[in-house]
N, C-alpha and C positions, 0 to 999 in steps of 0.2 A: 439445567437449560431454562433460560428465561426468554421472555418475548415482550417487547414494548411497541406500542402502536404510534407511528409517527404520520399524523394527517392521513390515515388510513393505510399505511404501509408498515407491515410487521417486520420487525427487525430481532432475530433471535441471536442470542449470545450464551455463551458458557462461562461459568465462574469456577476457578479451582483455587484453593487456598485461602489463607486469611493474612492480613497485614497491609501494608501500604499499597494502594492500587496501582496496577500497570495495566494498560490496554494494549492489545495486539492487533494491528489493522493489515489485512492482507490486501493483494492487489489482483491484476488479471494474470492467469484465468482461475485463481485458487478460490479457496473458502477458508474458514478458520482452521481446518485441520492443517493448513501448511505449517502452523506453529507447534505440532505435536511434539517436537523435541525441545521446544522452549519452555513449554507450559511447566512440565513436572520440575524442570530445574529452578525456575522462578518461584514456583509454589513452595518447593523445598527450602529456599532461601528465605522465605518468610514474606512473600508478596501475595496479595489478592490478584490473581490474574484474569482478566476479562477479556474474551475473545469472541467477537461478532462475527457472523456472517453477514458482511455488508451488502447492502440492497442489490438485488440482482443475483445473489449467490446463495447456495445451500438452501436452508428452510426460510430464508428471509423473502419478503415481497419482491415482486418484479414489475413494476408498473411498465405500462408500454410506452409512454412518451419520453423521448430523448431527454428533454429538459429536466426530467425527473432525476437525472444522474448528475446535476451540476455539482461541482465540488462544495458550494454552499449548502445544498441540500444535503449532501453527503455527511458533512460537518455536523448539521443538525441531528442526523441519526445517531452520530456518536455520542453527542451531548446528551440525547434523550437516554441513550443506554445507561450513561453515567448517572442521569438524574433518576432513572428507575432504580439504582442501586443506592441511592443516597450518597453519592460520591461527587463531591464538588470540585476536586483536583486530582489529577492522576498523572503518573509518567506515560508517555505516549511512544509506543513504537511502532513503526511502518515499514512497509517494503512495497516496491514497485507502485501502484497508484494508491496503496495505502500509504506510502511516504508522502507522495503528493498531498495526501488528505492531512497527513499529520503536520506537514509545514503549514498548511492553511490554518489548522486549528491553532498552531503555536503563534501564528502571526496575528489571527483575526479574535481569536478567543483565549488570550494569553493567560487569563485566570484559571483556565481549565487544565493548563499544562505545566507539570512540574519539571520534569526533565524530558528531554526530546531525542529519540535515537531513530536515524532514519537509514534503511538499507538500500543501497544501489541508486535511489533517485535523490537527486540534489534539489536545491531550492528552484522554485518555478521561474524565478527570473534569470537563472543561469542555464536552464536546460536547453535552450536552442541556441545558445550564444555562438556556438562554433560550427563550421562547415562539417566537420567531422561527425559531430553530434546529429546533425541534420540528416546526414547520409545515413547513419545507423537507424534512423526513426523512420525510415522508407515505409515501413509496414503501417504507421500511424494514418498515412494518407489512403493506403488500401482500405484500412478499417472504416473509413467514411461512408463507403458505399454499401448500403444495405442489401442483403442478398449475395451480392458479389463477394464479399468479405467471408460471409457465413459458408459460401459455396467452396471458395479457395481453401479455407481451413479445413473443412470436414471431408472433402472428396477423397476417394481411394482410401477409406478408413484412417482419415486424418492425417494423410501422408505429410502435406505441406505442414501443418501444425506440428507434427513430431520433428521433421528436420528443421524447420525455422527455430522453434522454441528450445529444443533439447531439454524438455523438462524431465528432472529425474523421477518424476512421479507420473509420467504421461499417461499411463493406461487409467490410473485411478481419477486423474483430473478429467480426462475424456468420458469416462463413466459418469462422473459426477455433473459434468456439463449437460450430457444427454439426459440423465435422470431427472435432473431439476430445471431443465430447459434455460440454462444459465448463459448460452453463447451469446445471443443477441443482447440480453441486459448487460453482459459484460463488455460488449463492444460499444454499448451506449455511453460507457464512461468515456471513451474516446471521441465519440460523436458530440457529446455534450460539452467536452473540455478543450479539445484541441481541433477543432474545425479548421478547414483549410485558410479561412480568412484570418485566424489568429496568428498564423505563421509569418504574416508581413506586417503585424501590429507590434507595437512595444510590448514588452513582458509586463505582467500585471505589477502594479505598484503595491506592495504589501508593507506593513509595518515591520520593523527589524524584530526578529525572534528574541525575546527576552529571557528565555529559559536557557540553562545550560543544555547544549547540544552536542551529539555525536553523529558523525557521518560514517558509514561503513561502505566500501566499495571492493569489489572483487575483481582480479585481473582477467578472469575467464568470461566477463560479462559481455554477452554479444550486443547488447542493446544501449550500453551507456558508456560513455568515456569518464575517464577519471577527473577530467577537468570540470565537468559539471557539478561534481561532488565537491572538490577542494575549493572552486570558486564560491561555494556556499557561504564560506566563512565571512564574507563581505556583508551578508545579510543576517548576521547572528550578533546581537548586542551584548548577550551573556557569554559565558565561556564556551569556546569552540574546540572540539577534539576530532581529529581525523585517523580512522584506522583502515588500511590497506591489507585485505587478504589475498595472498599470492596462491593462485591455483583454481579456486572454487569458481563456478560460473554464476549465473544470474541469481540462482535459488541457494543462496550461501548457507541459509539457515537448515537447509536438508543436506548439502553437500558437505558442509564444515559445521555440523552443530554444537561440538565441543568448544571451538573457537568463538563462535557468536555468543554462545551462553557464557562464556568466561568474560567477554567484553562488555556484554550487557550486566553481568553481576558486578563487574568492576566499576561501571559507570553510574548505575541507578541506585540511589541511596536507599537504604531499608529503613 
């Protein structure tokens, strides 16, 4: 277990294996343990696997200010972890908010990203393009209301969270959120990056991704349309690959780990 200080916020991370570095970025409401089926497969294949608990989660710092969770700040955390390990360039794999973060890194810090693999979440410019995706993202507006969102998610033993999310690890995730006081920090990712006014503004203008990129989307995803992933091709200057997994829900790396591992190992050069 490593830990790096980023302007007073500690970011914890684990490193497994030796070889070409690959960093795995989780999203809401997870921690680095989300990747427990991918870490051994990647390490056995000859990768140095770097898995941070991103700020707000697990053993990492949880600043109170909403603005402390902007994607630019979060990208700085990932770069600091790589710097702490003496890694200048790594493969980057992200899921959910971790995918949004991975897109940002590949666009704005292209020298740090060798190959990019994103699960579930497409490029920020495509995310809210369709009416269907906006409908699916209704919860993002709810999450803007401090106290209200927390109460809705946790009441009656987290009944609404369990029903809405359908997380295959629900009991463990809830236990981690409670033990680490991570719910409000996790919601602050939404409050810092998708505030209501951003929904009527043009999408962020990001430089095209230069790295080879692969997008994975699963047909059982409750929150994300296929279009927001397939349209991402227009924002990738390097080679683009799209893979559709039939059956799994949003947490494909837990529900179909062998498929996800095989795709990652086929895509990421060692």
